[in-house]
N, CA, C and O of each residue as an XYZ file, in Angstrom:
644
protein
N     112.482     75.231     52.935
C     112.020     73.756     52.330
C     111.376     74.566     51.201
O     110.761     75.633     51.189
N     111.756     73.628     50.194
C     111.525     73.853     48.556
C     110.014     73.283     48.386
O     109.685     72.219     48.910
N     109.116     74.074     47.612
C     108.009     73.931     46.949
C     108.475     73.019     45.970
O     109.444     73.235     45.242
N     107.661     71.833     45.960
C     107.593     70.799     44.493
C     106.548     71.162     43.589
O     106.697     70.496     42.565
N     105.694     71.816     43.517
C     104.748     71.732     42.597
C     105.167     72.423     41.023
O     106.007     73.198     40.564
N     104.445     71.914     40.727
C     104.963     71.657     39.154
C     103.926     72.823     38.350
O     104.063     72.912     37.130
N     103.068     73.562     38.923
C     102.622     75.002     38.620
C     102.525     75.846     39.532
O     102.334     75.582     40.719
N     102.675     77.159     38.948
C     102.131     78.407     39.899
C     101.094     78.349     40.504
O     100.897     78.718     41.662
N     100.099     77.722     39.520
C      98.636     77.857     40.353
C      98.429     76.556     40.887
O      98.654     75.463     40.368
N      97.823     76.931     42.350
C      98.086     75.747     43.062
C      96.497     75.718     43.392
O      96.052     74.571     43.402
N      95.444     76.846     43.695
C      94.052     76.864     43.575
C      93.569     78.058     43.037
O      93.632     79.182     43.536
N      92.991     77.649     41.779
C      92.389     79.011     41.137
C      91.256     78.777     40.819
O      90.900     77.643     40.499
N      90.239     80.088     40.850
C      88.750     79.831     40.561
C      88.427     80.006     39.337
O      87.263     79.739     39.038
N      89.416     80.536     38.201
C      89.012     80.444     37.037
C      90.257     80.252     35.952
O      91.415     80.482     36.300
N      89.951     79.849     34.719
C      91.050     79.597     34.052
C      91.406     80.941     33.059
O      92.296     80.682     32.250
N      91.003     81.979     32.999
C      91.062     82.966     32.536
C      92.390     83.830     32.773
O      92.508     84.610     33.718
N      93.550     83.561     31.635
C      94.601     84.242     31.429
C      94.825     85.200     30.384
O      93.975     85.490     29.543
N      96.054     85.720     30.449
C      96.226     86.853     29.412
C      97.699     86.449     28.384
O      98.716     86.073     28.968
N      97.689     86.530     27.335
C      99.077     86.651     26.679
C      99.816     87.770     26.501
O      99.199     88.826     26.370
N     101.273     87.780     26.458
C     101.915     88.975     26.559
C     103.261     89.095     26.167
O     103.676     88.298     25.327
N     104.222     90.182     26.750
C     105.527     90.212     26.386
C     105.922     90.862     27.516
O     105.364     91.848     27.998
N     107.338     90.045     28.131
C     108.205     90.743     29.100
C     108.676     91.562     28.455
O     109.057     91.428     27.292
N     108.733     92.821     29.314
C     109.850     93.762     28.708
C     110.490     93.831     30.066
O     109.944     93.497     31.118
N     111.868     94.363     29.907
C     112.853     94.796     31.080
C     112.511     95.806     31.885
O     112.034     96.799     31.335
N     112.638     95.808     33.102
C     112.481     96.893     34.142
C     113.734     97.691     34.671
O     113.701     98.848     35.092
N     114.902     96.840     34.576
C     115.995     97.496     34.899
C     117.093     97.579     33.952
O     117.853     98.514     33.700
N     116.986     96.003     33.323
C     118.292     96.222     32.192
C     117.799     95.077     31.166
O     116.837     94.443     31.598
N     118.198     94.745     30.080
C     117.716     94.372     29.082
C     118.070     92.855     29.409
O     117.162     92.080     29.111
N     118.902     92.432     29.813
C     119.221     91.417     30.485
C     118.760     90.589     31.495
O     119.142     89.424     31.612
N     117.709     91.291     32.462
C     116.880     90.984     32.869
C     116.072     89.717     32.833
O     115.453     89.609     31.774
N     115.890     88.693     33.706
C     115.226     87.397     33.408
C     114.308     87.259     34.815
O     114.625     87.693     35.923
N     113.349     86.691     34.533
C     112.121     86.505     35.787
C     111.818     84.818     35.476
O     112.337     84.098     34.624
N     111.094     84.591     36.192
C     110.737     83.099     36.454
C     109.241     83.114     36.272
O     108.776     84.252     36.200
N     108.353     82.102     36.177
C     107.137     81.680     37.013
C     106.944     81.755     38.293
O     107.383     80.972     39.134
N     106.062     83.012     38.533
C     105.765     83.034     39.967
C     105.759     84.568     40.274
O     105.082     85.139     41.129
N     106.874     85.248     39.185
C     106.874     86.753     39.697
C     105.481     87.520     39.625
O     104.420     87.088     39.173
N     105.740     88.723     40.165
C     104.360     89.734     39.977
C     104.630     90.515     39.182
O     105.733     91.028     39.370
N     103.956     90.947     38.107
C     103.871     91.683     37.122
C     102.927     92.750     37.151
O     102.026     92.766     37.990
N     103.110     93.900     36.047
C     101.862     94.711     35.907
C     102.092     94.899     34.561
O     103.193     94.581     34.111
N     101.071     95.455     33.694
C     100.713     95.603     32.496
C     101.439     97.187     32.209
O     101.114     98.124     32.937
N     102.111     97.315     31.456
C     103.132     98.513     31.325
C     102.672     99.242     30.246
O     102.625    100.472     30.253
N     102.160     98.203     28.861
C     101.690     98.915     27.833
C     101.087     98.056     26.939
O     101.024     96.828     26.994
N     100.557     98.972     25.936
C      99.882     97.926     24.739
C      98.447     97.202     25.444
O      98.038     97.498     26.567
N      97.964     96.462     24.770
C      96.915     95.384     24.616
C      96.249     95.036     23.525
O      96.661     95.574     22.497
N      95.182     94.174     23.393
C      94.728     93.658     22.095
C      93.745     94.416     21.712
O      92.714     94.699     22.323
N      94.199     94.828     20.380
C      93.000     95.695     19.567
C      91.659     94.855     19.425
O      91.533     93.645     19.613
N      90.677     95.782     19.047
C      89.817     95.020     18.561
C      89.153     95.660     16.989
O      89.205     96.788     16.500
N      88.613     94.532     16.561
C      88.192     94.911     14.797
C      89.239     94.484     13.881
O      89.952     93.532     14.202
N      89.423     95.146     12.666
C      90.173     94.494     11.500
C      91.586     94.436     11.887
O      92.289     93.452     11.655
N      92.020     95.549     12.507
C      93.851     95.744     12.834
C      94.295     94.521     13.608
O      93.619     93.698     14.225
N      95.603     94.610     13.418
C      96.471     93.360     13.991
C      96.522     93.533     15.432
O      96.547     94.686     15.861
N      96.542     92.524     16.270
C      96.275     92.444     17.582
C      97.610     92.711     18.268
O      98.484     91.912     17.930
N      98.054     93.820     19.319
C      99.412     93.684     19.741
C      99.218     93.326     21.053
O      98.269     93.753     21.710
N     100.079     92.543     21.498
C     100.253     92.062     22.785
C     100.689     93.035     23.860
O     101.597     93.828     23.612
N      99.909     93.011     25.400
C     100.499     93.830     26.169
C     101.835     93.303     26.423
O     102.236     92.159     26.206
N     102.592     94.490     27.009
C     103.817     94.322     27.556
C     103.707     94.425     29.175
O     102.936     95.211     29.724
N     104.448     93.662     29.776
C     104.550     93.225     31.147
C     105.852     93.722     31.953
O     106.985     93.719     31.471
N     105.536     94.129     33.195
C     107.075     94.499     33.679
C     107.219     94.019     35.383
O     106.149     94.037     35.992
N     108.071     93.728     35.932
C     108.037     93.153     37.552
C     107.420     94.425     38.044
O     107.501     95.471     37.401
N     106.736     94.312     39.318
C     105.912     95.384     40.314
C     106.269     94.990     41.522
O     106.535     93.847     41.895
N     106.264     96.295     42.312
C     106.467     95.992     43.527
C     105.252     96.967     44.569
O     105.274     97.076     45.795
N     104.115     97.665     43.452
C     103.426     98.713     43.907
C     102.195     97.712     44.185
O     101.770     96.922     43.341
N     101.729     97.843     45.368
C     100.120     97.264     45.801
C      99.098     98.134     45.037
O      97.998     97.586     45.117
N      99.049     99.115     44.429
C      98.358     99.807     43.654
C      97.951     99.343     42.573
O      96.871     99.697     42.100
N      98.871     98.324     41.893
C      98.462     97.514     40.320
C      97.829     96.403     40.888
O      98.098     95.837     41.947
N      96.886     96.135     39.997
C      96.065     94.593     40.387
C      97.197     93.769     40.219
O      98.106     93.923     39.404
N      97.027     92.646     41.286
C      98.116     91.698     41.536
C      97.808     90.735     40.067
O      96.718     90.344     39.649
N      99.072     90.541     39.526
C      98.912     89.537     38.480
C     100.252     89.060     38.317
O     101.288     89.722     38.385
N     100.085     87.568     38.046
C     101.378     86.665     37.985
C     101.637     86.248     36.862
O     100.780     86.200     35.979
N     102.702     85.921     36.718
C     103.561     85.005     35.347
C     103.277     83.615     35.960
O     103.442     83.288     37.135
N     102.769     82.782     34.830
C     102.834     81.182     34.926
C     103.388     80.653     33.986
O     103.688     81.378     33.038
N     103.653     79.465     33.943
C     104.522     78.380     33.257
C     103.609     78.784     31.759
O     102.504     79.316     31.648
N     104.520     78.318     30.763
C     103.509     78.404     29.379
C     103.618     76.769     29.130
O     104.396     76.412     28.245
N     103.069     76.011     29.675
C     102.964     74.851     29.252
C     102.523     74.385     27.954
O     102.567     73.255     27.468
N     101.936     75.872     27.322
C     101.513     75.228     25.586
C     102.565     75.329     24.762
O     102.525     74.879     23.617
N     103.628     75.941     25.275
C     104.711     75.865     24.443
C     105.987     75.105     25.201
O     107.193     75.264     25.015
N     105.363     74.318     26.022
C     106.505     73.300     26.467
C     107.318     73.633     27.723
O     108.134     72.909     28.294
N     106.892     74.996     28.066
C     107.669     75.421     29.315
C     107.511     75.365     30.452
O     106.320     75.563     30.693
N     108.370     75.112     31.781
C     107.808     74.723     32.883
C     107.998     75.802     34.194
O     108.439     76.921     33.932
N     107.727     75.522     35.335
C     107.932     76.200     36.395
C     109.302     76.746     36.286
O     109.399     77.970     36.371
N     110.405     76.032     36.109
C     111.474     76.115     36.042
C     112.345     76.913     35.185
O     113.509     77.276     35.359
N     111.441     77.129     34.114
C     112.385     77.980     33.039
C     112.359     79.422     33.033
O     111.251     79.947     33.139
N     113.384     80.161     32.928
C     113.618     81.418     32.833
C     112.887     82.468     31.546
O     112.803     82.173     30.354
N     112.495     83.523     32.094
C     112.208     84.249     31.134
C     112.850     85.438     30.963
O     113.266     86.170     31.861
N     112.945     85.670     29.400
C     113.978     86.929     29.297
C     113.131     88.206     28.710
O     111.929     88.136     28.457
N     113.756     89.126     28.569
C     113.134     90.471     27.873
C     112.932     90.037     26.375
O     113.735     89.707     25.502
N     111.564     90.161     26.400
C     110.860     89.870     24.844
C     110.372     88.771     24.554
O     109.979     88.426     23.440
N     110.363     87.881     25.963
C     109.578     86.413     25.859
C     108.260     86.660     25.823
O     107.839     87.672     26.383
N     107.551     85.951     25.287
C     106.329     85.371     25.400
C     105.706     84.974     26.744
O     106.109     83.924     27.246
N     104.654     85.780     27.468
C     104.119     85.069     28.747
C     102.643     85.187     28.613
O     101.927     85.831     27.847
N     102.381     84.276     29.705
C     100.943     84.169     30.177
C     101.087     84.930     31.682
O     102.001     85.104     32.487
N      99.711     85.269     31.596
C      99.528     86.241     33.041
C      98.097     85.727     33.465
O      97.220     85.270     32.732
N      98.080     85.927     34.913
C      96.815     85.595     35.534
C      96.633     86.756     36.225
O      97.723     87.217     36.562
N      95.668     87.447     36.590
C      95.274     88.215     37.491
C      94.369     87.504     38.572
O      93.333     86.870     38.373
N      95.090     87.793     39.910
C      94.735     87.133     40.918
C      93.290     87.388     41.759
O      92.868     88.530     41.575
N      92.597     86.705     42.488
C      91.693     86.701     43.170
C      91.908     86.265     44.733
O      92.787     85.509     45.148
N      91.048     86.822     45.384
C      91.045     86.818     46.785
C      90.770     85.252     47.020
O      90.044     84.899     46.090
N      91.009     84.280     47.771
C      90.953     83.139     48.088
C      92.190     82.094     47.510
O      92.572     81.102     48.131
N      92.679     82.498     46.306
C      93.546     81.578     45.688
C      94.591     81.366     46.110
O      94.994     81.888     47.149
N      95.340     80.469     45.334
C      96.631     79.883     46.025
C      97.887     79.617     44.733
O      97.764     78.793     43.827
N      99.045     80.514     44.927
C      99.861     80.695     44.267
C     101.295     80.451     44.674
O     101.627     80.897     45.772
N     102.350     79.699     43.827
C     103.689     79.947     44.199
C     104.397     81.238     43.777
O     104.243     81.749     42.668
N     104.949     81.581     44.453
C     105.735     83.118     44.746
C     106.980     82.827     44.757
O     107.308     81.641     44.792
N     107.950     83.854     44.728
C     109.277     83.894     45.239
C     109.476     85.041     46.234
O     109.414     86.270     46.206
N     109.739     84.089     47.117
C     110.437     85.101     48.420
C     111.597     85.843     48.186
O     112.387     85.493     47.309
N     111.846     87.169     49.117
C     112.809     87.849     48.953
C     114.099     87.071     49.497
O     114.139     86.626     50.644
N     115.181     86.940     48.556
C     116.591     85.987     49.423
C     116.694     86.467     50.459
O     116.129     87.500     50.817
N     117.487     85.746     51.154
C     118.087     85.656     52.616
C     117.058     86.523     53.584
O     117.482     87.385     54.353
N     115.596     86.176     53.447
C     114.509     86.448     54.143
C     113.869     85.332     54.677
O     113.504     84.475     53.872
N     113.625     85.136     56.023
C     112.895     84.133     56.424
C     111.256     84.287     56.460
O     110.715     85.265     56.975
N     110.656     83.391     55.957
C     109.234     83.666     56.066
C     108.415     82.337     56.301
O     108.356     81.363     55.552
N     107.699     82.559     57.718
C     107.260     81.574     58.342
C     105.502     81.371     57.830
O     104.881     82.309     57.331
N     104.909     80.049     58.051
C     103.898     79.886     57.545
C     102.696     81.031     58.434
O     102.640     80.940     59.661
N     101.915     81.924     57.796
C     100.883     82.822     58.096
C     101.548     84.056     58.342
O     100.987     84.799     59.147
N     102.656     84.460     57.813
C     103.490     85.878     57.701
C     103.063     86.197     56.551
O     103.056     85.529     55.517
N     102.540     87.709     56.839
C     101.728     88.742     55.894
C     102.946     89.000     55.181
O     104.071     89.057     55.680
N     102.563     89.186     53.693
C     103.584     89.462     52.487
C     103.094     90.553     51.800
O     101.876     90.729     51.831
N     104.026     91.583     50.978
C     103.556     92.194     50.384
C     104.719     92.385     48.863
O     105.930     92.167     48.900
N     104.149     92.711     47.975
C     104.970     92.891     46.793
C     106.553     93.675     47.002
O     106.641     94.738     47.616
N     107.477     93.141     46.538
C     108.840     93.806     46.471
C     109.599     94.229     45.311
O     109.470     93.611     44.254
N     110.357     95.193     45.403
C     110.775     95.635     44.309
C     111.227     94.773     42.818
O     111.563     95.230     41.726
N     111.138     93.925     43.100
C     111.982     92.923     41.974
C     110.804     91.907     41.369
O     111.243     91.127     40.524
N     109.596     91.805     41.619
C     108.542     90.783     41.241
C     108.215     89.890     42.400
O     107.174     89.235     42.469
N     109.110     89.898     43.258
C     109.130     89.275     44.603
C     108.231     89.458     45.502
O     107.466     90.416     45.401
N     108.154     88.623     46.496
C     107.076     89.182     47.931
C     108.207     89.251     48.828
O     109.307     88.754     48.586
N     107.828     90.019     50.092
C     108.456     90.096     51.058
C     107.676     90.718     52.600
O     106.956     91.713     52.669
N     108.097     89.746     53.815
C     107.351     90.049     55.063
C     107.134     91.382     55.282
O     108.093     92.087     54.965
N     106.059     92.026     55.779
C     105.522     93.362     55.895
C     105.097     93.137     57.624
O     104.855     92.076     58.199
N     105.112     94.488     58.159
C     105.046     94.613     59.663
C     103.826     93.787     59.963
O     103.803     93.329     61.106
N     102.696     93.468     59.101
C     101.809     92.979     59.708
C     100.142     93.415     59.767
O      99.819     94.174     58.853
N      99.349     93.140     60.456
C      98.220     93.637     60.763
C      97.842     95.078     60.549
O      96.994     95.389     59.712
N      98.588     96.133     61.448
C      98.624     97.213     61.244
C      99.083     98.109     60.039
O      99.041     99.337     59.972
N      99.546     97.177     59.071
C      99.884     97.650     57.797
C      99.062     96.998     56.733
O      99.639     96.397     55.827
N      97.867     97.064     56.769
C      96.977     96.596     55.978
C      97.318     96.657     54.509
O      97.570     95.746     53.721
N      97.249     98.228     54.312
C      97.606     98.576     52.999
C      98.475     98.189     52.168
O      98.382     98.363     50.953
N      99.621     97.495     52.877
C     100.652     96.857     52.044
C     100.570     95.316     52.241
O     101.551     94.623     51.970
N      99.352     94.741     52.734
C      99.411     93.420     52.799
C      98.391     92.385     51.856
O      97.193     92.109     51.916
N      99.592     91.946     50.905
C      98.560     91.274     49.508
C      98.202     89.734     49.840
O      97.207     89.193     49.357
N      99.104     89.074     50.712
C      99.094     87.577     50.924
C      99.678     87.145     51.637
O     100.736     87.654     52.006
N      99.073     85.722     52.236
C      99.529     84.978     53.455
C     100.411     83.809     53.061
O     100.082     83.024     52.172
N     101.722     83.700     53.856
C     102.484     82.467     53.500
C     101.667     81.459     53.841
O     100.935     81.520     54.829
N     101.746     80.084     52.764
C     101.318     79.089     53.284
C     102.080     77.870     53.498
O     101.762     76.790     53.996
N     103.220     78.330     52.974
C     104.904     77.450     53.331
C     105.937     78.217     53.752
O     105.882     79.373     53.332
N     106.751     77.987     54.361
C     107.844     78.637     54.776
C     109.145     78.480     54.062
O     109.407     77.483     53.390
N     109.938     79.473     54.224
C     111.392     79.311     53.646
C     112.093     79.906     54.760
O     111.644     80.796     55.483
N     113.512     79.211     54.871
C     114.355     79.707     55.707
C     115.419     80.963     55.059
O     115.747     81.159     53.889
N     115.719     81.547     56.043
C     116.645     82.834     55.510
C     117.995     81.901     54.795
O     118.545     82.604     53.946
N     118.419     81.015     54.877
C     119.511     80.191     54.283
C     118.975     79.678     52.853
O     119.802     79.605     51.943
N     117.804     79.364     52.635
C     117.359     78.475     51.630
C     117.670     79.228     50.364
O     117.715     80.458     50.381
N     117.939     78.367     49.004
C     118.300     78.965     47.812
C     117.499     79.026     47.075
O     117.488     79.788     46.107
N     116.394     77.991     47.468
C     114.916     78.007     46.434
C     114.186     78.918     47.423
O     114.067     78.654     48.619
N     113.694     80.046     46.805
C     112.853     80.754     47.953
C     111.400     80.781     47.453
O     110.688     81.733     47.770
N     110.927     79.792     46.692
C     109.679     79.491     46.196
C     108.589     79.467     47.555
O     109.069     78.915     48.545
N     107.819     79.761     47.638
C     106.728     79.761     48.874
C     105.028     79.702     47.869
O     104.710     80.244     46.811
N     104.521     79.096     48.494
C     103.104     79.142     48.438
C     102.327     80.097     49.050
O     102.591     80.177     50.250
N     101.414     80.899     48.655
C     100.800     82.079     49.233
C      99.379     82.075     48.788
O      99.099     81.768     47.629
N      98.389     82.432     49.735
C      97.110     82.668     49.570
C      96.811     84.393     49.287
O      97.484     85.280     49.812
N      95.756     84.607     48.427
C      95.849     85.802     47.926
C      94.519     86.357     49.293
O      93.558     85.723     49.728
N      95.014     87.754     49.640
C      94.115     88.066     50.867
C      93.295     89.313     50.411
O      92.167     89.525     50.854
N      93.983     90.232     49.395
C      93.146     91.154     48.671
C      93.675     91.546     47.432
O      94.842     91.350     47.092
N      92.786     92.117     46.737
C      93.167     92.560     45.277
C      92.976     94.104     45.201
O      93.211     94.704     44.152
């Protein structure tokens, strides 16, 4: 079942977001989409009279990083369907418990409503063993995708940060 949302943000408790640049993790040709999980790799905004350097972000699979998601940059006319290449300007949001977002599930993996999910190696999410593996659980699926779906976007609820 394809998610028809026009935004990655389904329910958020704040409008706080940050600007940054996407840098590749595996190759210079790597592209991502709004809904991928990322982490701050380097840089940051400087304070004072010096120039501001935007932080750089990479895709993440590590639950030890604070969960952060790329969302569409509608200020530049970009949508949830526009790809992001290395060096592109991005907008990111740090997630809070109870919020809902559109993310990408791992291809060829069926996800049912209620499935507990973890970050995967490429900025997407994947089902995990469940309640016995609480350290890996960050999300709960609110929608489902079949293992044969080509559009693997699904809505998730943030369970922990």
